[in-house]
C-alpha positions as CSV (number, residue, x, y, z in Angstrom):
1,X,0.0,0.0,0.0
2,X,1.4,3.3,-1.2
3,X,2.2,5.9,1.8
4,X,-0.2,8.9,1.9
5,X,0.8,11.9,0.1
6,X,0.8,14.1,3.2
7,X,2.4,14.4,6.6
8,X,0.7,15.0,10.1
9,X,2.8,16.5,12.5
10,X,2.5,18.9,15.6
11,X,2.2,23.0,14.8
12,X,4.9,25.1,16.4
13,X,5.0,28.7,16.9
14,X,7.0,28.8,13.5
15,X,4.0,28.0,11.6
16,X,1.8,30.7,12.8
17,X,1.5,32.5,9.6
18,X,0.6,29.1,7.6
19,X,-2.0,28.4,10.4
20,X,-3.4,31.9,9.9
21,X,-3.5,31.7,6.4
22,X,-5.7,28.3,6.6
23,X,-7.6,29.3,9.3
24,X,-8.4,32.5,7.7
25,X,-9.5,30.5,4.2
26,X,-11.7,28.1,6.1
27,X,-13.7,31.0,8.3
28,X,-14.3,32.5,4.9
29,X,-15.1,29.3,3.0
30,X,-17.3,27.8,5.8
31,X,-18.2,30.4,8.1
32,X,-21.1,28.3,9.6
33,X,-18.4,25.9,10.3
34,X,-17.0,27.6,13.2
35,X,-17.5,29.6,16.1
36,X,-15.1,31.7,15.5
37,X,-15.4,34.4,12.6
38,X,-13.2,35.8,10.0
39,X,-13.6,39.3,10.9
40,X,-12.7,38.4,14.7
41,X,-9.4,36.4,13.3
42,X,-8.2,38.5,10.4
43,X,-6.4,41.1,12.2
44,X,-5.2,38.7,15.2
45,X,-1.5,39.6,15.9
46,X,1.2,36.9,15.0
47,X,2.1,36.7,18.5
48,X,-1.1,35.7,19.7
49,X,-1.1,32.9,17.0
50,X,2.2,31.9,18.0
51,X,1.3,31.3,21.8
52,X,-1.7,29.2,20.5
53,X,0.4,26.8,18.7
54,X,2.8,26.3,21.6
55,X,1.8,22.7,22.5
56,X,2.2,21.4,26.0
57,X,1.3,18.1,27.2
58,X,-2.6,18.4,27.1
59,X,-3.2,20.8,24.2
60,X,-1.8,21.4,20.6
61,X,-2.7,21.9,17.2
62,X,-2.0,19.3,14.4
63,X,-1.2,20.0,10.9
64,X,-1.7,17.9,7.6
65,X,0.9,19.0,5.2
66,X,1.1,18.1,1.1
67,X,4.4,18.9,-0.6
68,X,5.5,21.2,2.3
69,X,2.1,23.2,2.4
70,X,-0.2,23.5,5.2
71,X,-3.5,22.1,3.7
72,X,-5.3,20.9,6.7
73,X,-5.6,21.3,10.9
74,X,-7.0,20.1,13.8
75,X,-6.6,21.5,17.7
76,X,-7.4,19.8,20.5
77,X,-7.2,21.1,24.1
78,X,-7.9,19.8,27.6
79,X,-10.6,21.7,29.8
80,X,-9.1,24.0,32.3
81,X,-11.8,23.9,35.2
82,X,-10.9,21.2,38.1
83,X,-14.5,19.5,37.5
84,X,-13.8,19.1,33.6
85,X,-10.2,18.4,33.2
86,X,-11.5,14.7,32.3
87,X,-12.5,16.4,28.9
88,X,-10.7,17.4,25.8
89,X,-12.4,19.7,23.3
90,X,-11.6,19.3,19.5
91,X,-11.7,22.6,17.5
92,X,-11.0,24.1,14.1
93,X,-10.9,21.1,12.2
94,X,-10.5,22.0,8.5
95,X,-9.0,20.8,5.1
96,X,-8.3,22.7,2.0
97,X,-11.4,21.9,-0.2
98,X,-8.8,20.6,-2.9
99,X,-7.0,18.3,-0.6
100,X,-10.3,16.4,0.8
101,X,-11.0,12.6,-0.1
102,X,-7.7,11.9,0.3
103,X,-8.1,10.6,4.3
104,X,-6.5,14.3,5.8
105,X,-9.4,14.3,7.9
106,X,-9.3,11.1,9.0
107,X,-5.8,11.0,10.0
108,X,-5.9,14.2,11.6
109,X,-8.9,12.7,13.8
110,X,-6.8,9.6,14.7
111,X,-3.8,11.5,15.5
112,X,-5.9,13.7,17.7
113,X,-7.9,10.9,19.4
114,X,-4.5,8.9,19.9
115,X,-2.9,12.1,21.7
116,X,-5.9,12.6,24.2
117,X,-5.6,8.8,25.0
118,X,-2.3,9.8,26.3
119,X,-3.2,12.7,28.3
120,X,-3.4,11.4,32.0
121,X,-7.2,11.6,33.3
122,X,-8.5,12.3,29.7
123,X,-11.6,10.6,29.6
124,X,-14.0,12.0,26.8
125,X,-13.4,14.3,23.5
126,X,-16.3,16.7,22.7
127,X,-17.0,18.5,19.7
128,X,-19.8,20.7,18.0
129,X,-20.8,20.7,14.2
130,X,-23.1,22.4,12.2
131,X,-26.1,20.0,12.5
132,X,-26.7,20.3,8.5
133,X,-23.1,19.2,7.6
134,X,-23.7,15.8,7.2
135,X,-20.0,15.0,5.4
136,X,-18.8,16.2,8.9
137,X,-21.0,14.3,11.2
138,X,-20.4,11.3,9.0
139,X,-16.3,11.6,9.5
140,X,-16.8,12.2,13.2
141,X,-19.1,9.0,13.6
142,X,-16.5,7.2,11.5
143,X,-13.7,8.2,14.1
144,X,-16.2,7.0,17.1
145,X,-17.9,10.1,18.3
146,X,-21.3,9.7,19.2
147,X,-24.1,12.6,19.0
148,X,-25.6,13.4,22.7
149,X,-27.6,16.3,21.7
150,X,-28.4,19.3,19.7
151,X,-27.9,23.1,20.8
152,X,-30.5,24.9,18.9
153,X,-29.8,28.4,17.4
154,X,-26.1,28.0,18.7
155,X,-24.4,30.1,15.8
156,X,-25.8,33.4,14.3
157,X,-24.0,33.7,10.9
158,X,-25.2,36.4,8.3
159,X,-28.6,36.6,10.1
160,X,-29.3,32.7,10.0
161,X,-29.3,30.8,13.1
162,X,-27.7,27.4,12.8
163,X,-27.9,24.5,15.3
164,X,-24.9,22.2,16.6
165,X,-24.7,19.0,17.0
166,X,-23.2,17.7,20.2
167,X,-20.7,14.8,20.1
168,X,-18.6,13.0,22.2
169,X,-16.1,10.1,22.1
170,X,-15.2,8.1,25.1
171,X,-11.5,7.2,25.0
172,X,-11.5,4.4,27.1
173,X,-15.2,2.8,26.7
174,X,-14.6,-0.1,29.1
175,X,-13.1,2.0,32.2
């Protein structure tokens, strides 16, 4: 079996400019897929993005690279509060349209889940996804996420309300 035409690795502060370009492209192309907006993110200082990309033992941003170009990303972080530190949050999953259908999102998700399994005390990963985004929901279900509810009118984008499906992945189902 041939190796994939992309590499997955943790982003570092040195990737801040490429991350910002890809993030802004995603926010502009799919505004109802993200809680953040292009308007909020477009003027964000590179230093702030560099700090966001400083991975730690319980958070980071994974990047997918094709021929050295950042074409996909996935953020994952542990919840801060004492009572919710058993929860990881998945955010900002995006793959450039021209690179979809090549297994990039699946590989990013697999790497994110594998990372979360290594975080001491982490029990589950949570995410929210636009309830109308059938392909993203199918992707998450194939990665082991299960829906547990819907948040009605979770996002207001260009005057239109969007529901979000809430999903969870148990990291250690037998525990």
